[in-house]
N, CA, C and O atoms as a GROMACS GRO file, in nm:
protein
  376
    1MET      N    1 -15.188  -1.513  15.069
    1MET     CA    2 -15.156  -1.645  15.037
    1MET      C    3 -15.189  -1.675  14.890
    1MET      O    4 -15.301  -1.647  14.849
    2LYS      N    5 -15.101  -1.729  14.814
    2LYS     CA    6 -15.125  -1.760  14.678
    2LYS      C    7 -15.194  -1.896  14.665
    2LYS      O    8 -15.165  -1.991  14.738
    3LYS      N    9 -15.285  -1.904  14.572
    3LYS     CA   10 -15.355  -2.036  14.545
    3LYS      C   11 -15.264  -2.124  14.461
    3LYS      O   12 -15.188  -2.076  14.377
    4LYS      N   13 -15.274  -2.251  14.485
    4LYS     CA   14 -15.199  -2.347  14.404
    4LYS      C   15 -15.265  -2.353  14.265
    4LYS      O   16 -15.387  -2.342  14.253
    5PRO      N   17 -15.182  -2.369  14.160
    5PRO     CA   18 -15.242  -2.386  14.030
    5PRO      C   19 -15.330  -2.511  14.019
    5PRO      O   20 -15.298  -2.616  14.074
    6THR      N   21 -15.437  -2.499  13.950
    6THR     CA   22 -15.522  -2.617  13.934
    6THR      C   23 -15.505  -2.668  13.792
    6THR      O   24 -15.491  -2.590  13.698
    7PHE      N   25 -15.504  -2.797  13.776
    7PHE     CA   26 -15.490  -2.859  13.647
    7PHE      C   27 -15.622  -2.916  13.601
    7PHE      O   28 -15.712  -2.941  13.682
    8SER      N   29 -15.635  -2.937  13.471
    8SER     CA   30 -15.752  -2.999  13.415
    8SER      C   31 -15.762  -3.146  13.472
    8SER      O   32 -15.661  -3.208  13.504
    9ARG      N   33 -15.881  -3.196  13.483
    9ARG     CA   34 -15.894  -3.333  13.538
    9ARG      C   35 -15.862  -3.437  13.432
    9ARG      O   36 -15.862  -3.556  13.463
   10HIS      N   37 -15.836  -3.397  13.308
   10HIS     CA   38 -15.803  -3.490  13.203
   10HIS      C   39 -15.655  -3.502  13.179
   10HIS      O   40 -15.615  -3.562  13.079
   11ILE      N   41 -15.568  -3.448  13.267
   11ILE     CA   42 -15.424  -3.456  13.244
   11ILE      C   43 -15.375  -3.604  13.280
   11ILE      O   44 -15.411  -3.659  13.384
   12ASN      N   45 -15.300  -3.660  13.195
   12ASN     CA   46 -15.242  -3.792  13.216
   12ASN      C   47 -15.355  -3.899  13.218
   12ASN      O   48 -15.350  -3.997  13.292
   13GLN      N   49 -15.454  -3.874  13.135
   13GLN     CA   50 -15.562  -3.976  13.123
   13GLN      C   51 -15.576  -4.016  12.977
   13GLN      O   52 -15.676  -3.988  12.912
   14ASP      N   53 -15.473  -4.084  12.928
   14ASP     CA   54 -15.476  -4.129  12.787
   14ASP      C   55 -15.568  -4.252  12.781
   14ASP      O   56 -15.571  -4.336  12.871
   15VAL      N   57 -15.641  -4.259  12.672
   15VAL     CA   58 -15.721  -4.377  12.643
   15VAL      C   59 -15.674  -4.435  12.510
   15VAL      O   60 -15.629  -4.365  12.419
   16VAL      N   61 -15.687  -4.567  12.502
   16VAL     CA   62 -15.652  -4.641  12.381
   16VAL      C   63 -15.758  -4.621  12.279
   16VAL      O   64 -15.876  -4.645  12.305
   17VAL      N   65 -15.719  -4.578  12.165
   17VAL     CA   66 -15.816  -4.551  12.048
   17VAL      C   67 -15.831  -4.682  11.974
   17VAL      O   68 -15.943  -4.728  11.953
   18CYS      N   69 -15.717  -4.743  11.932
   18CYS     CA   70 -15.722  -4.866  11.853
   18CYS      C   71 -15.597  -4.943  11.873
   18CYS      O   72 -15.498  -4.891  11.925
   19ARG      N   73 -15.601  -5.072  11.830
   19ARG     CA   74 -15.490  -5.162  11.830
   19ARG      C   75 -15.487  -5.239  11.701
   19ARG      O   76 -15.592  -5.266  11.644
   20THR      N   77 -15.370  -5.276  11.653
   20THR     CA   78 -15.357  -5.354  11.536
   20THR      C   79 -15.225  -5.431  11.538
   20THR      O   80 -15.130  -5.391  11.606
   21THR      N   81 -15.221  -5.539  11.464
   21THR     CA   82 -15.098  -5.619  11.455
   21THR      C   83 -15.024  -5.592  11.329
   21THR      O   84 -14.914  -5.642  11.311
   22ASN      N   85 -15.082  -5.511  11.236
   22ASN     CA   86 -15.021  -5.482  11.110
   22ASN      C   87 -14.946  -5.350  11.114
   22ASN      O   88 -15.000  -5.247  11.155
   23VAL      N   89 -14.817  -5.356  11.070
   23VAL     CA   90 -14.731  -5.234  11.071
   23VAL      C   91 -14.777  -5.126  10.975
   23VAL      O   92 -14.775  -5.006  11.003
   24VAL      N   93 -14.820  -5.175  10.860
   24VAL     CA   94 -14.866  -5.080  10.750
   24VAL      C   95 -14.990  -5.006  10.795
   24VAL      O   96 -14.998  -4.884  10.778
   25ILE      N   97 -15.086  -5.076  10.853
   25ILE     CA   98 -15.210  -5.012  10.898
   25ILE      C   99 -15.174  -4.917  11.014
   25ILE      O  100 -15.231  -4.809  11.024
   26SER      N  101 -15.080  -4.958  11.100
   26SER     CA  102 -15.042  -4.869  11.211
   26SER      C  103 -14.981  -4.734  11.158
   26SER      O  104 -15.006  -4.626  11.211
   27ASN      N  105 -14.900  -4.748  11.051
   27ASN     CA  106 -14.844  -4.626  10.993
   27ASN      C  107 -14.946  -4.542  10.924
   27ASN      O  108 -14.935  -4.419  10.929
   28ARG      N  109 -15.045  -4.600  10.858
   28ARG     CA  110 -15.151  -4.521  10.794
   28ARG      C  111 -15.240  -4.450  10.901
   28ARG      O  112 -15.285  -4.337  10.880
   29VAL      N  113 -15.264  -4.517  11.014
   29VAL     CA  114 -15.338  -4.449  11.117
   29VAL      C  115 -15.265  -4.335  11.168
   29VAL      O  116 -15.323  -4.229  11.190
   30SER      N  117 -15.131  -4.350  11.191
   30SER     CA  118 -15.048  -4.236  11.233
   30SER      C  119 -15.053  -4.117  11.141
   30SER      O  120 -15.064  -4.001  11.182
   31ARG      N  121 -15.044  -4.152  11.012
   31ARG     CA  122 -15.049  -4.044  10.906
   31ARG      C  123 -15.176  -3.970  10.911
   31ARG      O  124 -15.175  -3.847  10.906
   32ILE      N  125 -15.293  -4.040  10.920
   32ILE     CA  126 -15.422  -3.982  10.918
   32ILE      C  127 -15.439  -3.892  11.045
   32ILE      O  128 -15.491  -3.781  11.036
   33LEU      N  129 -15.396  -3.940  11.157
   33LEU     CA  130 -15.404  -3.857  11.279
   33LEU      C  131 -15.318  -3.736  11.274
   33LEU      O  132 -15.355  -3.630  11.325
   34LEU      N  133 -15.205  -3.749  11.214
   34LEU     CA  134 -15.113  -3.629  11.198
   34LEU      C  135 -15.182  -3.527  11.102
   34LEU      O  136 -15.182  -3.407  11.130
   35GLU      N  137 -15.238  -3.575  10.993
   35GLU     CA  138 -15.305  -3.487  10.897
   35GLU      C  139 -15.420  -3.410  10.960
   35GLU      O  140 -15.445  -3.294  10.927
   36ARG      N  141 -15.493  -3.479  11.054
   36ARG     CA  142 -15.608  -3.408  11.120
   36ARG      C  143 -15.568  -3.336  11.250
   36ARG      O  144 -15.653  -3.287  11.324
   37SER      N  145 -15.436  -3.330  11.277
   37SER     CA  146 -15.382  -3.257  11.390
   37SER      C  147 -15.440  -3.311  11.526
   37SER      O  148 -15.472  -3.234  11.617
   38VAL      N  149 -15.452  -3.441  11.535
   38VAL     CA  150 -15.497  -3.506  11.653
   38VAL      C  151 -15.373  -3.561  11.735
   38VAL      O  152 -15.302  -3.649  11.686
   39PRO      N  153 -15.351  -3.510  11.854
   39PRO     CA  154 -15.234  -3.562  11.933
   39PRO      C  155 -15.254  -3.706  11.975
   39PRO      O  156 -15.362  -3.744  12.020
   40PHE      N  157 -15.151  -3.786  11.960
   40PHE     CA  158 -15.158  -3.928  11.990
   40PHE      C  159 -15.017  -3.980  12.028
   40PHE      O  160 -14.914  -3.918  12.001
   41SER      N  161 -15.021  -4.097  12.091
   41SER     CA  162 -14.896  -4.167  12.109
   41SER      C  163 -14.909  -4.310  12.062
   41SER      O  164 -15.016  -4.372  12.071
   42LYS      N  165 -14.798  -4.363  12.012
   42LYS     CA  166 -14.796  -4.495  11.950
   42LYS      C  167 -14.697  -4.580  12.015
   42LYS      O  168 -14.581  -4.541  12.030
   43GLY      N  169 -14.735  -4.694  12.055
   43GLY     CA  170 -14.645  -4.789  12.122
   43GLY      C  171 -14.675  -4.934  12.080
   43GLY      O  172 -14.763  -4.958  11.997
   44TRP      N  173 -14.607  -5.022  12.134
   44TRP     CA  174 -14.636  -5.163  12.098
   44TRP      C  175 -14.622  -5.250  12.229
   44TRP      O  176 -14.550  -5.217  12.324
   45LYS      N  177 -14.694  -5.358  12.225
   45LYS     CA  178 -14.686  -5.451  12.335
   45LYS      C  179 -14.654  -5.594  12.267
   45LYS      O  180 -14.698  -5.632  12.158
   46ARG      N  181 -14.572  -5.663  12.348
   46ARG     CA  182 -14.531  -5.795  12.295
   46ARG      C  183 -14.652  -5.894  12.325
   46ARG      O  184 -14.712  -5.889  12.432
   47ILE      N  185 -14.682  -5.978  12.232
   47ILE     CA  186 -14.780  -6.080  12.256
   47ILE      C  187 -14.715  -6.206  12.301
   47ILE      O  188 -14.624  -6.255  12.236
   48PRO      N  189 -14.760  -6.262  12.413
   48PRO     CA  190 -14.695  -6.382  12.462
   48PRO      C  191 -14.711  -6.501  12.370
   48PRO      O  192 -14.808  -6.510  12.296
   49LEU      N  193 -14.617  -6.593  12.374
   49LEU     CA  194 -14.617  -6.706  12.280
   49LEU      C  195 -14.750  -6.787  12.288
   49LEU      O  196 -14.801  -6.836  12.187
   50ILE      N  197 -14.801  -6.798  12.408
   50ILE     CA  198 -14.922  -6.880  12.424
   50ILE      C  199 -15.046  -6.819  12.352
   50ILE      O  200 -15.134  -6.891  12.306
   51LYS      N  201 -15.049  -6.690  12.346
   51LYS     CA  202 -15.171  -6.619  12.288
   51LYS      C  203 -15.150  -6.584  12.140
   51LYS      O  204 -15.241  -6.527  12.080
   52ARG      N  205 -15.037  -6.615  12.078
   52ARG     CA  206 -15.018  -6.576  11.939
   52ARG      C  207 -15.113  -6.643  11.843
   52ARG      O  208 -15.130  -6.592  11.732
   53HIS      N  209 -15.174  -6.751  11.878
   53HIS     CA  210 -15.265  -6.816  11.786
   53HIS      C  211 -15.390  -6.731  11.772
   53HIS      O  212 -15.455  -6.736  11.667
   54LEU      N  213 -15.427  -6.651  11.876
   54LEU     CA  214 -15.542  -6.561  11.871
   54LEU      C  215 -15.521  -6.443  11.773
   54LEU      O  216 -15.616  -6.383  11.722
   55TYR      N  217 -15.393  -6.412  11.747
   55TYR     CA  218 -15.353  -6.297  11.664
   55TYR      C  219 -15.289  -6.341  11.534
   55TYR      O  220 -15.218  -6.264  11.469
   56LYS      N  221 -15.316  -6.469  11.496
   56LYS     CA  222 -15.265  -6.527  11.373
   56LYS      C  223 -15.111  -6.521  11.365
   56LYS      O  224 -15.056  -6.489  11.260
   57GLY      N  225 -15.044  -6.551  11.474
   57GLY     CA  226 -14.900  -6.558  11.476
   57GLY      C  227 -14.829  -6.431  11.497
   57GLY      O  228 -14.706  -6.435  11.503
   58ALA      N  229 -14.892  -6.320  11.508
   58ALA     CA  230 -14.825  -6.190  11.527
   58ALA      C  231 -14.752  -6.188  11.661
   58ALA      O  232 -14.798  -6.247  11.759
   59HIS      N  233 -14.636  -6.120  11.664
   59HIS     CA  234 -14.563  -6.117  11.790
   59HIS      C  235 -14.566  -5.972  11.853
   59HIS      O  236 -14.518  -5.953  11.964
   60LYS      N  237 -14.622  -5.874  11.781
   60LYS     CA  238 -14.636  -5.738  11.840
   60LYS      C  239 -14.783  -5.685  11.813
   60LYS      O  240 -14.847  -5.709  11.711
   61MET      N  241 -14.826  -5.612  11.916
   61MET     CA  242 -14.962  -5.546  11.901
   61MET      C  243 -14.928  -5.396  11.910
   61MET      O  244 -14.876  -5.350  12.011
   62TYR      N  245 -14.958  -5.321  11.802
   62TYR     CA  246 -14.938  -5.176  11.803
   62TYR      C  247 -15.054  -5.107  11.867
   62TYR      O  248 -15.168  -5.131  11.827
   63VAL      N  249 -15.033  -5.023  11.964
   63VAL     CA  250 -15.134  -4.952  12.041
   63VAL      C  251 -15.124  -4.804  12.015
   63VAL      O  252 -15.017  -4.745  12.030
   64ILE      N  253 -15.235  -4.743  11.976
   64ILE     CA  254 -15.247  -4.599  11.954
   64ILE      C  255 -15.340  -4.540  12.054
   64ILE      O  256 -15.456  -4.581  12.064
   65SER      N  257 -15.292  -4.444  12.129
   65SER     CA  258 -15.375  -4.388  12.234
   65SER      C  259 -15.368  -4.228  12.222
   65SER      O  260 -15.277  -4.170  12.163
   66THR      N  261 -15.472  -4.167  12.283
   66THR     CA  262 -15.481  -4.020  12.278
   66THR      C  263 -15.539  -3.982  12.407
   66THR      O  264 -15.580  -4.065  12.488
   67ASN      N  265 -15.540  -3.847  12.426
   67ASN     CA  266 -15.599  -3.786  12.545
   67ASN      C  267 -15.753  -3.805  12.540
   67ASN      O  268 -15.814  -3.807  12.433
   68ARG      N  269 -15.812  -3.817  12.656
   68ARG     CA  270 -15.954  -3.840  12.670
   68ARG      C  271 -16.035  -3.729  12.597
   68ARG      O  272 -16.141  -3.759  12.542
   69THR      N  273 -15.989  -3.609  12.596
   69THR     CA  274 -16.067  -3.494  12.532
   69THR      C  275 -16.055  -3.501  12.384
   69THR      O  276 -16.142  -3.445  12.317
   70GLN      N  277 -15.954  -3.565  12.324
   70GLN     CA  278 -15.934  -3.579  12.179
   70GLN      C  279 -15.986  -3.709  12.123
   70GLN      O  280 -15.972  -3.735  12.003
   71TYR      N  281 -16.046  -3.793  12.208
   71TYR     CA  282 -16.093  -3.925  12.163
   71TYR      C  283 -16.193  -3.916  12.049
   71TYR      O  284 -16.179  -3.988  11.950
   72GLY      N  285 -16.292  -3.832  12.058
   72GLY     CA  286 -16.391  -3.817  11.956
   72GLY      C  287 -16.329  -3.773  11.824
   72GLY      O  288 -16.370  -3.823  11.719
   73ASN      N  289 -16.234  -3.685  11.824
   73ASN     CA  290 -16.173  -3.640  11.697
   73ASN      C  291 -16.090  -3.755  11.637
   73ASN      O  292 -16.084  -3.771  11.515
   74ALA      N  293 -16.027  -3.833  11.723
   74ALA     CA  294 -15.951  -3.948  11.670
   74ALA      C  295 -16.047  -4.049  11.608
   74ALA      O  296 -16.020  -4.099  11.498
   75ARG      N  297 -16.155  -4.080  11.673
   75ARG     CA  298 -16.256  -4.176  11.614
   75ARG      C  299 -16.312  -4.126  11.485
   75ARG      O  300 -16.330  -4.205  11.392
   76ARG      N  301 -16.340  -3.995  11.474
   76ARG     CA  302 -16.390  -3.943  11.344
   76ARG      C  303 -16.288  -3.958  11.232
   76ARG      O  304 -16.322  -3.990  11.118
   77ALA      N  305 -16.163  -3.936  11.269
   77ALA     CA  306 -16.056  -3.945  11.168
   77ALA      C  307 -16.042  -4.085  11.127
   77ALA      O  308 -16.019  -4.110  11.008
   78LEU      N  309 -16.053  -4.182  11.214
   78LEU     CA  310 -16.040  -4.323  11.178
   78LEU      C  311 -16.157  -4.374  11.098
   78LEU      O  312 -16.144  -4.466  11.017
   79PHE      N  313 -16.269  -4.315  11.121
   79PHE     CA  314 -16.391  -4.360  11.049
   79PHE      C  315 -16.384  -4.327  10.899
   79PHE      O  316 -16.452  -4.390  10.818
   80ASP      N  317 -16.302  -4.228  10.865
   80ASP     CA  318 -16.287  -4.188  10.727
   80ASP      C  319 -16.183  -4.267  10.649
   80ASP      O  320 -16.154  -4.236  10.533
   81MET      N  321 -16.125  -4.370  10.713
   81MET     CA  322 -16.026  -4.454  10.649
   81MET      C  323 -16.094  -4.551  10.548
   81MET      O  324 -16.216  -4.563  10.539
   82ASP      N  325 -16.005  -4.617  10.474
   82ASP     CA  326 -16.052  -4.718  10.378
   82ASP      C  327 -16.122  -4.829  10.459
   82ASP      O  328 -16.084  -4.855  10.573
   83GLU      N  329 -16.222  -4.894  10.400
   83GLU     CA  330 -16.294  -4.998  10.472
   83GLU      C  331 -16.207  -5.117  10.503
   83GLU      O  332 -16.218  -5.179  10.609
   84THR      N  333 -16.119  -5.148  10.409
   84THR     CA  334 -16.026  -5.266  10.436
   84THR      C  335 -15.930  -5.233  10.549
   84THR      O  336 -15.904  -5.321  10.631
   85ASP      N  337 -15.879  -5.114  10.558
   85ASP     CA  338 -15.786  -5.074  10.661
   85ASP      C  339 -15.867  -5.063  10.797
   85ASP      O  340 -15.818  -5.105  10.902
   86TYR      N  341 -15.983  -5.010  10.791
   86TYR     CA  342 -16.068  -4.997  10.912
   86TYR      C  343 -16.099  -5.133  10.971
   86TYR      O  344 -16.104  -5.147  11.093
   87ALA      N  345 -16.120  -5.231  10.889
   87ALA     CA  346 -16.158  -5.366  10.930
   87ALA      C  347 -16.045  -5.432  11.010
   87ALA      O  348 -16.069  -5.517  11.095
   88ARG      N  349 -15.922  -5.391  10.982
   88ARG     CA  350 -15.805  -5.456  11.052
   88ARG      C  351 -15.772  -5.395  11.186
   88ARG      O  352 -15.680  -5.440  11.255
   89LEU      N  353 -15.850  -5.289  11.225
   89LEU     CA  354 -15.827  -5.220  11.353
   89LEU      C  355 -15.918  -5.277  11.461
   89LEU      O  356 -16.033  -5.314  11.435
   90LEU      N  357 -15.866  -5.282  11.579
   90LEU     CA  358 -15.946  -5.320  11.701
   90LEU      C  359 -15.979  -5.190  11.773
   90LEU      O  360 -15.897  -5.139  11.850
   91ILE      N  361 -16.098  -5.138  11.749
   91ILE     CA  362 -16.135  -5.005  11.806
   91ILE      C  363 -16.188  -5.027  11.950
   91ILE      O  364 -16.268  -5.116  11.979
   92ASN      N  365 -16.140  -4.942  12.034
   92ASN     CA  366 -16.185  -4.940  12.175
   92ASN      C  367 -16.294  -4.842  12.193
   92ASN      O  368 -16.287  -4.729  12.145
   93MET      N  369 -16.400  -4.886  12.263
   93MET     CA  370 -16.516  -4.792  12.298
   93MET      C  371 -16.499  -4.747  12.440
   93MET      O  372 -16.463  -4.825  12.528
   94ILE      N  373 -16.528  -4.616  12.462
   94ILE     CA  374 -16.524  -4.566  12.598
   94ILE      C  375 -16.656  -4.501  12.616
   94ILE      O  376 -16.685  -4.448  12.724
   0.00000   0.00000   0.00000
């Protein structure tokens, strides 16, 4: 009898690295992660009209996530960003 293949326990366990409402900062984060060869996915979530005052009128929140095993590499790459760009990110801690 053949054994079933076993998968890593970290498959399909993406964690959010950071969020931002600024398109330019989102593109800079993507470029930095690509330069450092960190796999990531980028998406956006719509901000409801009632909560837009919390985000200074922004209507989209850009969400950048990566695999749980690559989270440390992504955080190190983001830490090397400009201070002004880094201040505009909402970093998630796990």
